NUBA-586233 format. One record per atom (N, C-alpha, C): residue in one letter; atom name; x, z, y. Coordinates in steps of 0.1 Angstrom, whole numbers, plus 5000, padded with zeros to 4 digits. Layout:
<sites>
SITE   zapa   vexlum     px     pz     py
SITE      A       CA      X      Z      Y
...
</sites>
This chain:
<sites>
SITE   zapa   vexlum     px     pz     py
SITE      M        N   1417   5860   6534
SITE      M       CA   1411   5866   6548
SITE      M        C   1400   5874   6547
SITE      K        N   1398   5884   6548
SITE      K       CA   1383   5886   6545
SITE      K        C   1380   5885   6566
SITE      H        N   1366   5883   6566
SITE      H       CA   1358   5882   6582
SITE      H        C   1355   5894   6584
SITE      R        N   1357   5896   6596
SITE      R       CA   1350   5908   6598
SITE      R        C   1337   5913   6599
SITE      E        N   1333   5924   6599
SITE      E       CA   1317   5930   6594
SITE      E        C   1315   5928   6603
SITE      A        N   1301   5925   6607
SITE      A       CA   1291   5923   6619
SITE      A        C   1289   5937   6622
SITE      G        N   1292   5940   6635
SITE      G       CA   1286   5952   6642
SITE      G        C   1299   5963   6642
SITE      R        N   1312   5951   6636
SITE      R       CA   1322   5966   6635
SITE      R        C   1326   5970   6654
SITE      P        N   1334   5980   6655
SITE      P       CA   1338   5980   6668
SITE      P        C   1350   5972   6667
SITE      R        N   1349   5967   6684
SITE      R       CA   1365   5957   6686
SITE      R        C   1378   5969   6691
SITE      S        N   1387   5964   6686
SITE      S       CA   1396   5973   6689
SITE      S        C   1404   5973   6707
SITE      A        N   1407   5982   6711
SITE      A       CA   1412   5981   6725
SITE      A        C   1419   5971   6729
SITE      V        N   1430   5966   6722
SITE      V       CA   1437   5958   6725
SITE      V        C   1424   5941   6723
SITE      G        N   1419   5941   6714
SITE      G       CA   1406   5932   6717
SITE      G        C   1401   5929   6729
SITE      E        N   1394   5942   6735
SITE      E       CA   1388   5945   6744
SITE      E        C   1393   5940   6761
SITE      L        N   1410   5941   6760
SITE      L       CA   1418   5942   6769
SITE      L        C   1417   5926   6765
SITE      C        N   1423   5918   6759
SITE      C       CA   1425   5902   6763
SITE      C        C   1412   5896   6764
SITE      L        N   1396   5905   6761
SITE      L       CA   1386   5895   6762
SITE      L        C   1384   5897   6780
SITE      L        N   1386   5908   6784
SITE      L       CA   1386   5912   6797
SITE      L        C   1400   5901   6805
SITE      A        N   1404   5902   6796
SITE      A       CA   1417   5889   6806
SITE      A        C   1413   5876   6807
SITE      L        N   1407   5873   6797
SITE      L       CA   1402   5857   6794
SITE      L        C   1390   5858   6806
SITE      A        N   1378   5867   6804
SITE      A       CA   1370   5864   6813
SITE      A        C   1371   5869   6830
SITE      A        N   1383   5879   6833
SITE      A       CA   1389   5874   6845
SITE      A        C   1392   5861   6850
SITE      A        N   1403   5852   6839
SITE      A       CA   1407   5839   6844
SITE      A        C   1398   5830   6848
SITE      L        N   1387   5832   6836
SITE      L       CA   1376   5819   6831
SITE      L        C   1370   5826   6850
SITE      C        N   1365   5833   6855
SITE      C       CA   1354   5833   6866
SITE      C        C   1364   5834   6879
SITE      G        N   1379   5831   6875
SITE      G       CA   1384   5826   6890
SITE      G        C   1394   5843   6896
SITE      C        N   1394   5850   6887
SITE      C       CA   1401   5866   6890
SITE      C        C   1417   5868   6888
SITE      A        N   1419   5857   6880
SITE      A       CA   1434   5856   6875
SITE      A        C   1439   5849   6888
SITE      P        N   1452   5855   6892
SITE      P       CA   1461   5849   6903
SITE      P        C   1461   5829   6899
SITE      S        N   1458   5823   6911
SITE      S       CA   1459   5814   6909
SITE      S        C   1474   5806   6910
SITE      R        N   1478   5799   6901
SITE      R       CA   1494   5794   6900
SITE      R        C   1500   5781   6912
SITE      V        N   1482   5775   6919
SITE      V       CA   1483   5763   6927
SITE      V        C   1479   5770   6942
SITE      D        N   1491   5767   6951
SITE      D       CA   1490   5772   6966
SITE      D        C   1478   5767   6975
SITE      W        N   1465   5762   6969
SITE      W       CA   1458   5758   6975
SITE      W        C   1458   5757   6995
SITE      P        N   1459   5745   7005
SITE      P       CA   1458   5747   7018
SITE      P        C   1442   5758   7021
SITE      T        N   1446   5767   7029
SITE      T       CA   1432   5769   7035
SITE      T        C   1426   5763   7046
SITE      Q        N   1413   5764   7050
SITE      Q       CA   1408   5755   7054
SITE      Q        C   1414   5752   7069
SITE      P        N   1422   5760   7076
SITE      P       CA   1424   5763   7087
SITE      P        C   1441   5752   7089
SITE      A        N   1445   5754   7076
SITE      A       CA   1457   5742   7073
SITE      A        C   1456   5735   7070
SITE      R        N   1442   5727   7065
SITE      R       CA   1436   5716   7064
SITE      R        C   1435   5707   7077
SITE      E        N   1428   5718   7086
SITE      E       CA   1425   5714   7100
SITE      E        C   1438   5710   7110
SITE      Q        N   1445   5721   7108
SITE      Q       CA   1458   5718   7119
SITE      Q        C   1465   5704   7111
SITE      A        N   1468   5702   7096
SITE      A       CA   1468   5688   7097
SITE      A        C   1464   5674   7098
SITE      L        N   1455   5676   7100
SITE      L       CA   1443   5666   7104
SITE      L        C   1446   5663   7121
SITE      R        N   1445   5676   7126
SITE      R       CA   1449   5674   7140
SITE      R        C   1464   5669   7143
SITE      E        N   1474   5670   7136
SITE      E       CA   1485   5668   7137
SITE      E        C   1487   5651   7137
SITE      R        N   1478   5649   7128
SITE      R       CA   1482   5635   7122
SITE      R        C   1475   5626   7134
SITE      A        N   1461   5630   7145
SITE      A       CA   1455   5626   7151
SITE      A        C   1466   5624   7158
SITE      V        N   1472   5635   7163
SITE      V       CA   1479   5636   7179
SITE      V        C   1491   5621   7175
SITE      Q        N   1498   5623   7160
SITE      Q       CA   1507   5608   7160
SITE      Q        C   1499   5597   7161
SITE      R        N   1486   5599   7158
SITE      R       CA   1481   5585   7158
SITE      R        C   1478   5583   7177
SITE      Q        N   1476   5587   7184
SITE      Q       CA   1475   5591   7196
SITE      Q        C   1489   5587   7208
SITE      Q        N   1500   5594   7202
SITE      Q       CA   1513   5583   7202
SITE      Q        C   1518   5574   7199
SITE      D        N   1511   5566   7193
SITE      D       CA   1517   5553   7191
SITE      D        C   1511   5545   7200
SITE      C        N   1523   5540   7205
SITE      C       CA   1522   5527   7219
SITE      C        C   1534   5519   7215
SITE      S        N   1527   5517   7207
SITE      S       CA   1530   5496   7200
SITE      S        C   1522   5489   7203
SITE      V        N   1531   5479   7207
SITE      V       CA   1523   5464   7216
SITE      V        C   1525   5455   7209
SITE      A        N   1518   5445   7207
SITE      A       CA   1522   5430   7198
SITE      A        C   1517   5422   7213
SITE      L        N   1528   5412   7216
SITE      L       CA   1522   5400   7227
SITE      L        C   1522   5389   7216
SITE      W        N   1509   5381   7219
SITE      W       CA   1507   5370   7215
SITE      W        C   1504   5360   7222
SITE      G        N   1505   5350   7227
SITE      G       CA   1503   5342   7239
SITE      G        C   1514   5330   7238
SITE      D        N   1513   5324   7248
SITE      D       CA   1519   5305   7254
SITE      D        C   1530   5311   7262
SITE      S        N   1536   5298   7270
SITE      S       CA   1547   5302   7276
SITE      S        C   1550   5310   7287
SITE      I        N   1532   5314   7291
SITE      I       CA   1531   5322   7305
SITE      I        C   1535   5335   7302
SITE      L        N   1530   5343   7291
SITE      L       CA   1534   5351   7283
SITE      L        C   1546   5354   7282
SITE      H        N   1558   5341   7278
SITE      H       CA   1568   5342   7274
SITE      H        C   1579   5341   7285
SITE      G        N   1573   5337   7299
SITE      G       CA   1582   5338   7308
SITE      G        C   1588   5323   7309
SITE      A        N   1581   5314   7302
SITE      A       CA   1591   5300   7302
SITE      A        C   1583   5291   7311
SITE      Y        N   1591   5283   7317
SITE      Y       CA   1588   5273   7328
SITE      Y        C   1597   5260   7329
SITE      D        N   1592   5253   7330
SITE      D       CA   1601   5236   7334
SITE      D        C   1609   5234   7326
SITE      G        N   1602   5237   7314
SITE      G       CA   1610   5228   7301
SITE      G        C   1615   5242   7295
SITE      A        N   1626   5241   7294
SITE      A       CA   1639   5254   7285
SITE      A        C   1642   5265   7294
SITE      H        N   1637   5267   7305
SITE      H       CA   1637   5276   7315
SITE      H        C   1629   5289   7309
SITE      R        N   1638   5299   7313
SITE      R       CA   1630   5314   7310
SITE      R        C   1632   5323   7323
SITE      L        N   1623   5327   7330
SITE      L       CA   1627   5338   7338
SITE      L        C   1635   5350   7334
SITE      A        N   1644   5353   7349
SITE      A       CA   1654   5363   7342
SITE      A        C   1650   5375   7341
SITE      E        N   1641   5377   7343
SITE      E       CA   1634   5389   7336
SITE      E        C   1616   5385   7330
SITE      P        N   1613   5383   7317
SITE      P       CA   1603   5373   7315
SITE      P        C   1591   5387   7312
SITE      P        N   1575   5385   7311
SITE      P       CA   1565   5394   7311
SITE      P        C   1571   5407   7301
SITE      A        N   1579   5407   7289
SITE      A       CA   1579   5416   7278
SITE      A        C   1587   5429   7284
SITE      A        N   1597   5420   7290
SITE      A       CA   1611   5429   7295
SITE      A        C   1601   5436   7310
SITE      I        N   1591   5429   7318
SITE      I       CA   1588   5435   7329
SITE      I        C   1575   5448   7326
SITE      L        N   1569   5447   7315
SITE      L       CA   1563   5457   7309
SITE      L        C   1572   5467   7300
SITE      L        N   1583   5463   7296
SITE      L       CA   1589   5476   7291
SITE      L        C   1598   5481   7303
SITE      R        N   1600   5478   7314
SITE      R       CA   1604   5485   7327
SITE      R        C   1593   5492   7329
SITE      M        N   1576   5484   7330
SITE      M       CA   1570   5496   7337
SITE      M        C   1565   5508   7328
SITE      R        N   1562   5501   7314
SITE      R       CA   1559   5515   7307
SITE      R        C   1567   5514   7297
SITE      P        N   1578   5522   7296
SITE      P       CA   1591   5522   7291
SITE      P        C   1589   5530   7273
SITE      R        N   1574   5536   7273
SITE      R       CA   1572   5545   7261
SITE      R        C   1566   5532   7250
SITE      Y        N   1565   5520   7255
SITE      Y       CA   1560   5512   7248
SITE      Y        C   1571   5503   7239
SITE      A        N   1567   5503   7221
SITE      A       CA   1573   5495   7217
SITE      A        C   1567   5482   7212
SITE      I        N   1580   5472   7220
SITE      I       CA   1569   5459   7224
SITE      I        C   1571   5449   7209
SITE      E        N   1567   5441   7204
SITE      E       CA   1565   5430   7200
SITE      E        C   1560   5418   7206
SITE      D        N   1572   5410   7208
SITE      D       CA   1567   5401   7213
SITE      D        C   1569   5384   7206
SITE      N        N   1557   5380   7205
SITE      N       CA   1554   5368   7195
SITE      N        C   1551   5354   7201
SITE      S        N   1551   5358   7218
SITE      S       CA   1548   5346   7229
SITE      S        C   1554   5340   7223
SITE      V        N   1550   5319   7224
SITE      V       CA   1556   5312   7219
SITE      V        C   1554   5295   7231
SITE      P        N   1565   5293   7236
SITE      P       CA   1559   5281   7246
SITE      P        C   1550   5272   7241
SITE      G        N   1537   5262   7247
SITE      G       CA   1533   5255   7242
SITE      G        C   1521   5260   7230
SITE      D        N   1523   5271   7232
SITE      D       CA   1508   5280   7218
SITE      D        C   1500   5278   7226
SITE      S        N   1485   5276   7213
SITE      S       CA   1471   5276   7220
SITE      S        C   1465   5285   7210
SITE      A        N   1454   5293   7212
SITE      A       CA   1444   5300   7205
SITE      A        C   1441   5291   7194
SITE      Y        N   1439   5277   7197
SITE      Y       CA   1436   5267   7187
SITE      Y        C   1441   5264   7171
SITE      A        N   1459   5266   7179
SITE      A       CA   1466   5258   7167
SITE      A        C   1476   5276   7164
SITE      R        N   1470   5282   7172
SITE      R       CA   1477   5297   7167
SITE      R        C   1470   5302   7153
SITE      E        N   1456   5303   7155
SITE      E       CA   1444   5309   7148
SITE      E        C   1445   5311   7130
SITE      P        N   1449   5297   7126
SITE      P       CA   1448   5295   7108
SITE      P        C   1458   5304   7106
SITE      Q        N   1472   5304   7109
SITE      Q       CA   1482   5315   7107
SITE      Q        C   1478   5326   7109
SITE      F        N   1475   5334   7120
SITE      F       CA   1472   5343   7125
SITE      F        C   1460   5351   7118
SITE      G        N   1453   5345   7113
SITE      G       CA   1442   5350   7106
SITE      G        C   1448   5354   7093
SITE      R        N   1463   5352   7088
SITE      R       CA   1466   5357   7075
SITE      R        C   1477   5365   7074
SITE      L        N   1478   5371   7086
SITE      L       CA   1486   5381   7091
SITE      L        C   1483   5395   7088
SITE      G        N   1494   5406   7083
SITE      G       CA   1493   5419   7086
SITE      G        C   1500   5420   7101
SITE      L        N   1487   5430   7105
SITE      L       CA   1489   5431   7119
SITE      L        C   1496   5450   7118
SITE      R        N   1503   5451   7126
SITE      R       CA   1518   5464   7126
SITE      R        C   1511   5472   7142
SITE      A        N   1513   5466   7148
SITE      A       CA   1508   5476   7162
SITE      A        C   1496   5476   7165
SITE      R        N   1497   5484   7174
SITE      R       CA   1484   5496   7181
SITE      R        C   1476   5490   7185
SITE      I        N   1483   5477   7194
SITE      I       CA   1470   5473   7205
SITE      I        C   1479   5456   7204
SITE      V        N   1467   5448   7206
SITE      V       CA   1474   5436   7200
SITE      V        C   1469   5427   7213
SITE      V        N   1478   5423   7223
SITE      V       CA   1474   5415   7234
SITE      V        C   1472   5400   7230
SITE      L        N   1462   5389   7239
SITE      L       CA   1459   5378   7230
SITE      L        C   1461   5368   7243
SITE      Q        N   1467   5367   7248
SITE      Q       CA   1470   5354   7262
SITE      Q        C   1472   5342   7256
SITE      Y        N   1457   5333   7259
SITE      Y       CA   1457   5320   7251
SITE      Y        C   1448   5318   7263
SITE      G        N   1446   5296   7260
SITE      G       CA   1433   5296   7270
SITE      G        C   1445   5279   7278
SITE      I        N   1449   5281   7286
SITE      I       CA   1457   5275   7295
SITE      I        C   1459   5261   7289
SITE      N        N   1467   5264   7273
SITE      N       CA   1469   5251   7266
SITE      N        C   1459   5246   7262
SITE      D        N   1448   5253   7257
SITE      D       CA   1433   5253   7250
SITE      D        C   1427   5242   7260
SITE      A        N   1430   5245   7273
SITE      A       CA   1424   5238   7285
SITE      A        C   1427   5225   7288
SITE      T        N   1438   5228   7288
SITE      T       CA   1443   5214   7291
SITE      T        C   1439   5202   7279
SITE      H        N   1438   5209   7263
SITE      H       CA   1435   5195   7255
SITE      H        C   1421   5198   7250
SITE      R        N   1411   5208   7259
SITE      R       CA   1402   5205   7255
SITE      R        C   1398   5213   7237
SITE      Y        N   1405   5221   7236
SITE      Y       CA   1402   5228   7225
SITE      Y        C   1396   5235   7225
SITE      G        N   1388   5238   7206
SITE      G       CA   1377   5250   7206
SITE      G        C   1385   5264   7209
SITE      Y        N   1385   5268   7217
SITE      Y       CA   1391   5282   7225
SITE      Y        C   1383   5291   7221
SITE      A        N   1369   5288   7223
SITE      A       CA   1358   5299   7218
SITE      A        C   1361   5306   7204
SITE      S        N   1359   5294   7195
SITE      S       CA   1357   5302   7182
SITE      S        C   1370   5309   7174
SITE      S        N   1379   5299   7180
SITE      S       CA   1393   5301   7174
SITE      S        C   1400   5319   7180
SITE      L        N   1395   5316   7194
SITE      L       CA   1403   5332   7204
SITE      L        C   1389   5341   7195
SITE      R        N   1375   5335   7194
SITE      R       CA   1370   5350   7183
SITE      R        C   1372   5353   7174
SITE      A        N   1380   5345   7166
SITE      A       CA   1378   5344   7149
SITE      A        C   1397   5355   7152
SITE      M        N   1398   5353   7161
SITE      M       CA   1412   5361   7164
SITE      M        C   1415   5377   7165
SITE      V        N   1400   5377   7175
SITE      V       CA   1399   5393   7181
SITE      V        C   1388   5398   7168
SITE      E        N   1385   5389   7158
SITE      E       CA   1380   5397   7146
SITE      E        C   1386   5402   7140
SITE      H        N   1399   5392   7135
SITE      H       CA   1406   5393   7126
SITE      H        C   1414   5410   7132
SITE      V        N   1421   5410   7144
SITE      V       CA   1424   5420   7151
SITE      V        C   1419   5434   7150
SITE      K        N   1407   5433   7145
SITE      K       CA   1398   5444   7149
SITE      K        C   1394   5447   7128
SITE      A        N   1391   5437   7117
SITE      A       CA   1395   5439   7110
SITE      A        C   1409   5447   7104
SITE      Q        N   1416   5443   7108
SITE      Q       CA   1433   5453   7107
SITE      Q        C   1429   5469   7113
SITE      G        N   1423   5472   7119
SITE      G       CA   1421   5483   7126
SITE      G        C   1430   5486   7140
SITE      R        N   1430   5471   7141
SITE      R       CA   1440   5476   7159
SITE      R        C   1429   5474   7168
SITE      T        N   1437   5475   7179
SITE      T       CA   1430   5471   7193
SITE      T        C   1433   5458   7199
SITE      P        N   1418   5446   7201
SITE      P       CA   1428   5436   7209
SITE      P        C   1422   5434   7224
SITE      L        N   1432   5433   7232
SITE      L       CA   1435   5431   7246
SITE      L        C   1433   5416   7247
SITE      I        N   1423   5408   7255
SITE      I       CA   1424   5396   7258
SITE      I        C   1426   5395   7278
SITE      T        N   1434   5388   7275
SITE      T       CA   1441   5381   7291
SITE      T        C   1435   5377   7294
SITE      G        N   1431   5374   7311
SITE      G       CA   1422   5357   7314
SITE      G        C   1433   5350   7318
SITE      L        N   1432   5338   7324
SITE      L       CA   1436   5326   7325
SITE      L        C   1444   5331   7341
SITE      S        N   1457   5325   7339
SITE      S       CA   1464   5328   7351
SITE      S        C   1461   5317   7358
SITE      R        N   1464   5316   7375
SITE      R       CA   1461   5306   7382
SITE      R        C   1474   5294   7382
SITE      V        N   1468   5284   7386
SITE      V       CA   1477   5273   7381
SITE      V        C   1474   5266   7398
SITE      T        N   1488   5256   7399
SITE      T       CA   1486   5245   7415
SITE      T        C   1484   5232   7408
SITE      E        N   1484   5227   7398
SITE      E       CA   1486   5220   7385
SITE      E        C   1473   5217   7383
SITE      G        N   1466   5203   7384
SITE      G       CA   1452   5205   7381
SITE      G        C   1445   5204   7367
SITE      I        N   1443   5216   7360
SITE      I       CA   1433   5219   7347
SITE      I        C   1422   5218   7347
SITE      A        N   1415   5210   7345
SITE      A       CA   1396   5210   7350
SITE      A        C   1393   5223   7342
SITE      G        N   1400   5224   7329
SITE      G       CA   1390   5235   7323
SITE      G        C   1392   5249   7326
SITE      R        N   1402   5250   7336
SITE      R       CA   1409   5265   7340
SITE      R        C   1397   5273   7340
SITE      D        N   1387   5270   7348
SITE      D       CA   1381   5288   7350
SITE      D        C   1373   5288   7338
SITE      E        N   1364   5275   7333
SITE      E       CA   1355   5276   7323
SITE      E        C   1363   5283   7308
SITE      Y        N   1377   5282   7311
SITE      Y       CA   1378   5287   7296
SITE      Y        C   1387   5301   7297
SITE      D        N   1386   5306   7312
SITE      D       CA   1387   5320   7320
SITE      D        C   1375   5324   7315
SITE      A        N   1362   5321   7318
SITE      A       CA   1347   5325   7319
SITE      A        C   1347   5329   7301
SITE      I        N   1356   5321   7292
SITE      I       CA   1353   5321   7283
SITE      I        C   1359   5341   7271
SITE      A        N   1370   5336   7279
SITE      A       CA   1379   5343   7272
SITE      A        C   1369   5360   7279
SITE      R        N   1362   5358   7293
SITE      R       CA   1359   5373   7296
SITE      R        C   1344   5370   7285
SITE      R        N   1338   5363   7287
SITE      R       CA   1326   5363   7281
SITE      R        C   1330   5369   7261
SITE      I        N   1339   5366   7255
SITE      I       CA   1344   5368   7246
SITE      I        C   1345   5385   7242
SITE      A        N   1353   5391   7251
SITE      A       CA   1360   5405   7256
SITE      A        C   1349   5412   7254
SITE      A        N   1335   5407   7264
SITE      A       CA   1324   5412   7265
SITE      A        C   1321   5419   7249
SITE      D        N   1317   5401   7244
SITE      D       CA   1309   5402   7233
SITE      D        C   1315   5413   7222
SITE      T        N   1328   5411   7222
SITE      T       CA   1330   5419   7212
SITE      T        C   1341   5433   7213
SITE      G        N   1334   5441   7225
SITE      G       CA   1343   5451   7229
SITE      G        C   1356   5451   7234
SITE      S        N   1364   5440   7235
SITE      S       CA   1378   5444   7236
SITE      S        C   1380   5446   7251
SITE      V        N   1391   5450   7253
SITE      V       CA   1398   5452   7264
SITE      V        C   1404   5438   7272
SITE      F        N   1396   5443   7287
SITE      F       CA   1398   5425   7296
SITE      F        C   1413   5430   7304
SITE      A        N   1422   5420   7304
SITE      A       CA   1431   5417   7318
SITE      A        C   1428   5413   7323
SITE      D        N   1419   5414   7336
SITE      D       CA   1417   5405   7347
SITE      D        C   1427   5395   7354
SITE      W        N   1439   5386   7347
SITE      W       CA   1446   5380   7352
SITE      W        C   1440   5368   7365
SITE      G        N   1429   5365   7364
SITE      G       CA   1423   5356   7376
SITE      G        C   1421   5367   7387
SITE      A        N   1418   5376   7387
SITE      A       CA   1418   5388   7398
SITE      A        C   1429   5388   7402
SITE      V        N   1441   5389   7400
SITE      V       CA   1457   5392   7403
SITE      V        C   1463   5378   7418
SITE      R        N   1467   5385   7427
SITE      R       CA   1466   5378   7438
SITE      R        C   1478   5370   7439
SITE      F        N   1472   5354   7441
SITE      F       CA   1476   5342   7438
SITE      F        C   1486   5338   7453
SITE      D        N   1499   5336   7447
SITE      D       CA   1500   5326   7461
SITE      D        C   1509   5312   7458
SITE      P        N   1506   5303   7458
SITE      P       CA   1511   5291   7454
SITE      P        C   1527   5292   7452
SITE      A        N   1530   5297   7465
SITE      A       CA   1549   5295   7464
SITE      A        C   1555   5308   7454
SITE      D        N   1547   5317   7450
SITE      D       CA   1552   5322   7436
SITE      D        C   1553   5314   7424
SITE      M        N   1547   5304   7425
SITE      M       CA   1549   5294   7411
SITE      M        C   1564   5291   7407
SITE      A        N   1568   5291   7394
SITE      A       CA   1579   5282   7393
SITE      A        C   1575   5269   7389
SITE      D        N   1563   5260   7388
SITE      D       CA   1561   5248   7388
SITE      D        C   1549   5247   7387
SITE      G        N   1540   5240   7386
SITE      G       CA   1523   5237   7388
SITE      G        C   1518   5246   7380
SITE      V        N   1523   5248   7368
SITE      V       CA   1514   5259   7357
SITE      V        C   1520   5271   7354
SITE      H        N   1535   5274   7354
SITE      H       CA   1541   5285   7351
SITE      H        C   1540   5296   7363
SITE      P        N   1541   5312   7364
SITE      P       CA   1543   5316   7373
SITE      P        C   1559   5324   7376
SITE      G        N   1557   5320   7385
SITE      G       CA   1577   5323   7392
SITE      G        C   1578   5341   7391
SITE      Q        N   1588   5348   7391
SITE      Q       CA   1590   5360   7387
SITE      Q        C   1582   5373   7397
SITE      R        N   1582   5365   7406
SITE      R       CA   1574   5376   7416
SITE      R        C   1554   5375   7410
SITE      Y        N   1551   5364   7407
SITE      Y       CA   1534   5364   7399
SITE      Y        C   1537   5371   7389
SITE      A        N   1547   5368   7381
SITE      A       CA   1546   5370   7366
SITE      A        C   1546   5387   7370
SITE      E        N   1551   5393   7378
SITE      E       CA   1554   5404   7378
SITE      E        C   1538   5410   7380
SITE      R        N   1531   5407   7387
SITE      R       CA   1515   5413   7395
SITE      R        C   1511   5408   7381
SITE      L        N   1509   5399   7373
SITE      L       CA   1502   5394   7363
SITE      L        C   1506   5403   7354
SITE      T        N   1519   5409   7352
SITE      T       CA   1524   5421   7339
SITE      T        C   1514   5432   7339
SITE      A        N   1519   5434   7358
SITE      A       CA   1514   5449   7361
SITE      A        C   1500   5448   7358
SITE      Q        N   1487   5440   7356
SITE      Q       CA   1475   5440   7356
SITE      Q        C   1472   5444   7340
SITE      L        N   1484   5436   7336
SITE      L       CA   1484   5440   7322
SITE      L        C   1486   5452   7314
SITE      A        N   1491   5457   7324
SITE      A       CA   1499   5474   7320
SITE      A        C   1488   5481   7321
SITE      K        N   1481   5481   7334
SITE      K       CA   1468   5488   7336
SITE      K        C   1457   5485   7330
SITE      A        N   1452   5471   7319
SITE      A       CA   1447   5474   7308
SITE      A        C   1449   5484   7293
SITE      L        N   1464   5481   7294
SITE      L       CA   1470   5489   7283
SITE      L        C   1465   5508   7284
SITE      D        N   1469   5511   7296
SITE      D       CA   1467   5521   7299
SITE      D        C   1453   5525   7299
SITE      R        N   1439   5515   7299
SITE      R       CA   1433   5522   7293
SITE      R        C   1432   5523   7275
SITE      V        N   1437   5517   7271
SITE      V       CA   1437   5522   7258
SITE      V        C   1444   5531   7253
SITE      A        N   1455   5534   7261
SITE      A       CA   1467   5542   7255
SITE      A        C   1475   5550   7267
SITE      P        N   1464   5556   7275
SITE      P       CA   1471   5567   7285
SITE      P        C   1481   5571   7282
SITE      E        N   1482   5578   7273
SITE      E       CA   1497   5590   7266
SITE      E        C   1506   5581   7267
SITE      C        N   1503   5568   7267
SITE      C       CA   1519   5557   7269
SITE      C        C   1519   5553   7284
SITE      A        N   1512   5557   7295
SITE      A       CA   1512   5547   7304
SITE      A        C   1525   5551   7317
SITE      A        N   1532   5563   7308
SITE      A       CA   1546   5569   7319
SITE      A        C   1552   5556   7326
SITE      S        N   1554   5554   7338
SITE      S       CA   1556   5547   7344
SITE      S        C   1571   5548   7346
SITE      G        N   1576   5536   7345
SITE      G       CA   1590   5532   7346
SITE      G        C   1596   5529   7364
SITE      A        N   1604   5520   7362
SITE      A       CA   1612   5519   7376
SITE      A        C   1602   5507   7384
</sites>
């Protein structure tokens, strides 16, 4: 095959092919990929943000007080998880409370968990105070794990008791301090109206006191997720 001589004029077909190739290289040819426009991408981001804002999931971690247990194996007719669902029906509640639990005992296992709920409630301290456990370091580690998982920690203060627990006020102050230090939401249970007649026993709230404590918790949740705050009965 002979090579084309230098300077030989190109054919009309050749010129058209070269023009088509140049148009494709410069982006003039129609694209086969329908790329989203900037407004479409912004709309998708807004929709995802709305979906995150409408996440009303909350996980409850705590002891017998959050569980609604008292006097051994008894449980309130309407425990705090059920009260909260009645007060804030939009919430999807995961109740992980365990009678007899403490931050000191729970933290090693808790630190290995993958957390799913948007808000993680940490209600500990009474059993830690009773046994003089290392509450501060355990609770702080739990809070940091919640934050590392991209969730929002909510710490409750300690409820009131009629049975003598020498460290109750000290451990309540620890919970408040850790909430402030870590930027966690704090539900001040110590500020809830207390009537000894509303206790189920010396340590555990009866139904009316449990309802007031849960209402205080609901108000704290409202600060995190006001869009989930529609009231129930």
